[in-house]
N, C-alpha and C positions, 0 to 999 in steps of 0.2 A: 599775046602774053596775059596771064592772069596773076593778079597780085593779091597776096593775103596780108592784111594789116592785123597785127597783134597789138592791141592797146593795153597798156599796163596802168590802170588808173591809180593804184596804191603801191607804185613801185618802191618808194622810200619806206613806207611802213611795212610792207611785205618783207623787205630786205632785213629789217630789224627783227620782225616777229620770227622769221624762220631760223634765226640764231639765238632766240631767247629761250632759256630753259623752261619757261611756263608761258607760252603764247596765249593761254586762255585768261590769264590774269589781266585786270585793267592796265592799259598801257597807252601813253600819248607821246606823239612825236612834237617836240617843242622847237620853236624857231624865234628869231628876233633878237634885238639887243637885250643885254642883261636887265635893263630898267623896265623893258616892256616885252616880256616873253609872252607869246601866245601859242596856242595849240595849232599845229599844222595838220595833223591827222590823228585819229583815235581808232582803237580796235573795237571789237563788238562789245566786249565786257565794259570798256570805258564809256562807250555810247550808251549802254543800258544804265549806267550810273548817272547819267545826265551831262556828260562831257560832249563837246562838239568842236570841230574845227573852227578856227577864228576866235575862240574863246581866250580870255587872258588866263595867264597861269594862276594868278591869284584867285580869280573866280572859280577856276577848276578845283583848286585846292580847298576852297570853301565847300563846294559841292561834294567832293570825294577826297578823303584824306589818304586813302590807300591805293594810290595808282603810281606806276612807274613812269617817270618823265625822262625821255631820251632825247638829247640834243640832236637836231637834224644836221647831217653832214652831207653837203651837195656832192662831195668827192665820192661818197658811198653810192649815190644815185648813179654816177657815171660808171662806177665799177660794176654795179649790178646790171646796168644797161649793156655793157661790154660783155659781161658773162652770159647774159641771154642771147646776145648776137652770137657768141661762139656755140651756144646750144643749138640755135636755129640754123646754123651753118651745116648741120648734118642733114637737113631737109632740102636745102637749096644752095647753090653756089652763088646766087645773087641775093644777098642779105643787106639791108640798109638800116643803120640805126641813127641817121642824121636828124630824124624828127624826135623831139623830146618824149619820153615815156611810151614809145611805139617802135615796133619792128615791122619792116616791109620785106616780104619774101616773094619772090617770082616762083610760083608753084606749079604752073601747067607743065613745065618740063620734068617735074618729079612725079606726075601721076602714074607713069608706067612702073616706077619703083615702089610708091607708097599707096598706090590704088586711087580710086576716084575721090573727089573732093569730101564727100561725107566721111569716108574712112580716114582720109588725110587729116581732116579737121579734128576728128575724135582722138587721133593719135597726138595731135599738138596739145589739145585740152588735157589729156591724160598726163602728158609729160609736165606741163605747167602746173597742174594741180599737185603732182608728186614734188615738184620743186618748191611749191609754196607761194606761187605768185597768181593773184587774182587777174582776170584778163577779159577782154571781149575781142571777138574775131569777126572779121568781115572779108568778103572776096569781091573783086571788081576788076575790070579790064585795065585800069590805070591805077597806080600807087596813090596818087593824091586824092582820088575819089574814094578809094578804100579807106584812107585815113580819115576823111571827112564823115563818111557813112558810120565809122566806128564810134563817132561821137554821140550817135543817136541809136544805133542798133548793135545787136549782138547775134551772130549766126547768120546774118544776111549774106547771101551768095548771089552775085550777078554776073552772068557770063558774057552778055553782049552789050552793045552801046545803047540800043533802044531802051530796054528796061533801066539801064544806068541813068539815062537823062530823066526818066520818069521819077526814079528814086531821088535823084539830086533835087529836082523841082520841088519835092515835098519836104525838103530838109529846112528846118528853121534857120534863119540867118545867124543866130547865136551860136549854132553848132556847125556852121559851114567852114570854120577855120579862118574867117576873116577877123581882122583886128577888132578889139572890143569897141573901140570908138566908132569904127565904120558900121559895125552891126547895130550899135545904138542909134546911129544917124539914120540908118535904113529903117529901123523901127519907128523912129519918129516921123518918117515919111509915109508910114502906113504899109511898109513892105515887110511882111513877116516870113515869107517863104523864098526860098532861093530861086524858084521858077519865075516869081514876080520880078526879081532883080535882073535875071538874065533876059527877060522879055523887054527891058527897056532899051531905047536906042543907045547904041554902044558909045557914041560921042558924048552925049549927055550924061551917060552913066560914068564915063571916065572922068568928066569934069567934077562929079560929085564925090567919087569914092577914091579917085587917084590911080596912077598907073600900077602901083604894086597890088592893089586889091583887084584891079582889072586883070593883071596877070594871073592872080590866084584863081580867079573864076575861070580863066582860059585853061589852067592846068587841070581843074576839076573835070572839065568837059573833054579834055584830051586835045584841044586845038593848040596848045602850046607845050610841046614836048620838052620836058626838062630832065636831063639825066641825073641820076642819083650817085652818090659816093657809096661804094660797096665796102662791105666789111671784109678784112683779111685777118684770119686768126694769127695771134703771135706765136712765136717759137718756144714760149715758156709759160708756165702757169704759176701764179702767186695768189694766195688768199690768206686773209687774217681774220681771227675773231678776238675781240677785246672782251675779257671776262668780267671786267669792272670789280672783281673781288678776288681775294686770295684763295688759291687752290692748292692744297698740299697732297692730295691723293690722286693716283692715276685713274682711279675708278671715276672721279668727278670730271676728268678730261675726256671721257669717252663720248659725251654728247657733242662737244665741238669737234672732236676728231671724226665722228661719223658724218657731220655736216661737210667738214673740209674734204674728206675722201669722196663723198658723193658729188660734191661740186667738181672735183678733179676728174671723176669718172664721166660726168656730163660734158666737161670741156673736151676730154679726149674722144668721146664719141662724136662730137662736133667736128673735130678735124680728122676723124678716122685714124687716130694714132693711139700709141700705147705709152706707157711709162716704165722705165727700167730702173730708175733711181729717183727718190725724191727725199726731201729733208723736212723734218718737223723741228720748228724753232720754238722752244718754250721760253717765253720772255719773263724775267725776273725784274724786280724793282731795284734791288741793291746789289746785284751781282751780274756777272756776264751771263748772256743767254746760253741755254743748253740746246745743243743740236743733236737730234736723233736721225741718223741716216738710215733709210730703208732701201735696201737693194734687192732687185729680183734677178733671176737667171734669164728671163725672157720678157719681153714687152707684154704688159697686162693692162686692162682697163675695167675690170669688173669691180664695182664699188665694194661689194661684200669682201672680196679677196683683199683689196687694198686696205680696207678697214682692219680686217683681221691681222694682216702683217703689221700695220703700224701699231695696232694694239699689243701685239706680242713684243715688239721692240720697246714700246713705251713702258710695259710692265717690268722690263729688265733694267730700265734706266734709273739711276739713283739721282733724284733731283735735289740740288743743294738748297733751294729756297722755294717759297711759294711761287706759284705760276700766275701772272697777271694777263697773259695774252698768249695765243697759239697762232703760229703761222705756218703754212705749207708751201714749200718752194719745189717746183719740178722743172729743171732745165734741160734734162735729157729725155726727149719725146720721140723716140724712133717710130717707124711705121709699125702698125699692129697687124699680125697675121693670126686670125682665129684658129683654134685648134680644130681638126677635123672631128666631126661626130657621125656616128651611124645614124641612118634614118630611123631605124628601130632600135633605140638605145636599150640594151639589155641590162644595164646597171641597176641595182636596187636604188631606191629613192634615197636611202641614207648614205649611199656611197659618196665619197668625196672624190672629185676629179684629181687626176694625178698632179696637174700644175698646181692646184690649190694645196694639196697634201705636201708637195715638195716645198713650196714656199712657207707653209706653216711650220714644217720641221725645221727649216733654216732660221725662222723667226724665234722659235723656242729653243733650239739647240745651239744655234750659232752657225755662222757661215762655214766654218771649218769641219762641221760635223756631217754636212751633206755635200757630197761631190758629184760631178758629172764625169763622163768618160769622153776623151778626145782621141782623134785618129792621128797617129804619127806616120810619117813617111818612112815605114819599115815593114817588110812583108812578113817577118817572123811574128807569129801570134803573140809571143811573150812581150815583144817590144812594140806591137802595132797599136796598143791602147795605153793611155795614161790618164791619171785623174787630173780633172780640171775644175777650178772653182767658179769660173766665170759663166760658162754655158755648156750645155750638152751638145756635143757636136753630132752630126748625122753620121751613121755608119757608112763604110765604103760600099761600093757596088758588089764587091766579092762577098760570097757567103761567109759570115763569120758568127760564132756563137755569142749569145748574149751572156752566158755564164762560162768563163774560161777557168778551168781548174788550176790551182796553184802549181801542181806538179802532174804530169801525165801519169795515168794508172792503166794496167791492162783492162781491156774491155771483155767482159765475160758474158757472152750471150750465144745461144745455140743456133739462132737463125738471124743473120744480119741481112739487110737489103741494101744495096749500093744505089744511092740516089744521084750522086754526082762525084766526080773525081776520076783520076786523081789530079791533084794540084801540087806540083813540085815546089817545095820551099827549102831553101838552103841558107845557112848561116853565113855570116861574113867570116873570112879567114881569121880575123882578129878576135872573134868571140868564140872561137872553137870550130869544130868541123862537123856540123850536123847537116844531113840531107834526108828530107822526109817527103813522102807522098801522102797528102791529106785526102780523106774521103768524107763526103756527106752520107751518113748511114741512117738507116731506120731499124730500130731494134724489133725484137719479137713482141715487145709491149707497146710499140707504136711511138717510142721516143725518137727524136732526131739527135743524132750524136756527130760530133766532129772528132775524128780519129785519124790516126796516121800509121803508116807502115814504113819500114826502111825503104829508102829510094831504090827503085828497081826491083822490089819484092812484090810481085803482083798477088792479090788475094786468091785463095782457092775457091773456085766457084762450084756450088753443088750441081749435081746432074739434073735434078728435077726442076730447078729454076735457074736459068743462066745469069740472073742478076743477083742471086743470093750467095752468101758466103759464110763460111764458119769464122769464129771470132779469133781464130789463132793468128797471133802476130799483130793484132790491132792494139794500139795504145789510145785510150781515151783522153781527149785533151779539152773537151767543152761540150755543153749542151745547148741546143737551140730551144727557145721558148716556144 
């Protein structure tokens, strides 16, 4: 097995920046008690202004008066960690997030699907960049070694045990994952590299560093197998953005809305599912929250489509008070079946896929304005279809036209070709007494028609073509597309 470690050194700061309307402006993450606030992390603009992690808040304000201070919330770190584990689940069924600020993925079993490691690694980096999380990635035969190597390297890939032991031997003791006091003690003993530590007699080393540190060294070399706890995606999605200011227009809500729908799409891709219904909760300060329900006719997970639908619903909503926070909840997550596409898609670039156009019309015009067709258990064409609001039902196996005329009309064509039929259809005695023989016909213009004659009245076939007939007696009831 091969394990990839994705180290997220700025998980808390990146989680704040990706939801900030201006991430390029100076921003610092602040932690500590109210009397002694210190900077936990700063972005690039704040660092350029002289701010640094560990600095007191007062000193930072003296250096730069125009930076945003955001209180660090450990619960947000946990939430982002789980979100990224859900994203990583699309690449491996064995994902562990039990180590802080790191993800461990078993990737060897996924090479057949995602290609060799260089291509696989590039895909991981591209996704993480689009999600807005800085990272370092390493590959090793055991997960603990991959995690330790990520402290020192980025992009290092080791496939066998021999090179792994050499790489671990060159690892500084401070970056090996040993407790800080143990690493400091080893430094004072003149041991700077992990290879020097492992070379010491085991009994003497155990007395100096303790059993836990000795077990950690055994895990790095793979001599002490330790199972990991693997991530299991939950059956619902919930995400929230605190705006920290009053928002009164729907246009100002588009940025957090785009982030929320993108996070939902990434989560759905990780669990290979779709969403059929989700709710936007607009939080107000002095009145009850406003709920905007977004429903779809079929499960979808395209972020652009989800954003477009939510935007359409949001623009129609009358918000009673300024919005202070936005929450997205999705509890119905059915399996997702992607729509079939031709290998050589002939659609113009500007053409909108039918699924997206359908949902956009429903969002703009309302659910009642766009209906699907469902099949009923009735063999009569007039009763075999009915309008449905929830889902477009698949057609029956029998040939039925996509366009059924309101009333049958005489079919006028000098040369008809019978493609199929007759199919006898009779009405129920309680609905009248109609008996028809239906035919699938091709007109002289190449159109495919659904027409009938009276039961028992065969068409008159022309002499030069035994399957051709005159139009006399045919009643047109529908057209095939």
